[in-house]
C-alpha positions, 0 to 999 in steps of 0.5 A: 632700556634694561642693561643686557646681562653678560656672562660675567655678571651672570656668573657673579650673581650666581656665585653670590647667590650660592654663597648666600644660600650656603651661609644661610644654611650653615648659619641656621645649622649653627644656630639650631645646633650650637646656640638655641639649645643652650639659650635658656629661658625662664618662663614665669606663670601665675597660678590663681585658685580660691583653693590656694590657702592664704599662707601659700600666696606668692609661693614659688615652684620651679620646674625643670625637666628633660635634661637628657644629659649625655646626648647633647647636654653636658655637665657644664651645662647642668652647672649653669642650669642649677645656677639659673634655678637657684637665682629664682629663689624657689620655695619648692623645686620639682623635676619631671623626668628624663635626667639622662638620655640613656642611663647606661651610657653615663659613667660613674664619674659623670654621675658623681658630677651630676650628683654634685651639681643637683645637690647644690639646689636648695628649696625650703619646702623640698625637692621632688622628682618623678620618673620619665620614660628615659629613666626606666629600663634595664638598670637605669631605673635603680641608677637614676633613683640612687642619683636623685636620692644622693642629690637630695630629691624625694621620689613621688612614684604614685605618692602624695606629699603634703606641703605645709605652711602655718597649719595650711597645706597643699598636696603634691602628687607624682605618677610613675611614668605612663609609658614604661612605668605603672601609674596609679592615679586613682590612689593619689587624692583621698576623698577628704582632700578633694577640696584642697589645692592639688598638684600633679607631676606627670611626665607625659602631658597628654595623660591629662585627659585621663586624670581630668576626672580627678580633683587636681588643680594643676598638672606639670609635665615635660616629655614633648620638648615643645616639639624641639624644632618648630617650622613656621606654617608647618608646626612641631617636628619632634612630638613623642607618644603622649606628647602630641596633643598638649605640646607646650604651654598652658591648657585648661582641661575640664572645669578645674585642671590647668596643665602646663607643658614645659619645653624642657632643657635638653634635646633627644633624637635630634641635637637641635632646637629651632624657634623652641628655646629650652626653659625652666618654669616658675609657678607663682601661686596666688590666692584668688578670693573672687 
């Protein structure tokens, strides 16, 4: 016979249940606010193409994006990020936009600290960057440009740079921000470079559908934060405009274009990450002779 529940045992179970619920909620909040947003992951990707020259076999590109310094991300976190990037021993470094959450809220002293940290990044074939939507507007466009210039990064604003090794080269192109800039993708690759291995830096990943007709092999994007908060059986919580279709990871679009959308480093709008760790992305180029 089942033992009859007394008033005391009922209250005891109810109290334990309440404390358990509170602990779970608080623990989830603490994890999503104070743990996962700073639990950086290194995401390795292998890029194979017959258009990659032999001299670029095992060439390593490291991408970081969407730091959003000033919202939840701090300069001391940037220092750890720089160390993590340097530990990858990159041949080339790219930053795909949104350095700060609001450029007007960062003091000159804080900008100097940012410059000091980004200046520590080294790559034998250069450091390049593009604008994100948070980098534009007001005086932010010029401010961020000056910060990145002083940090040794070269802006690709509707420009293409040839990366050369032993008389072989690949093309690295960058677009102005799609939402707040003036992108001009059609001017990036000339007819005589269509057969080369061509990389596009574009902040917003969904714009890949607009450039798929162009001769790009690889598009590197950010912007979406990987949804930032992912709920099982529901999906992504934070998906901005032009970051809603290709939210994270690898996507093959058309016959040629490989798109990689990084979850990025920082947070925006909500100071949380859940089941969506921040990441830097490493791309190892491989000559595919098949």
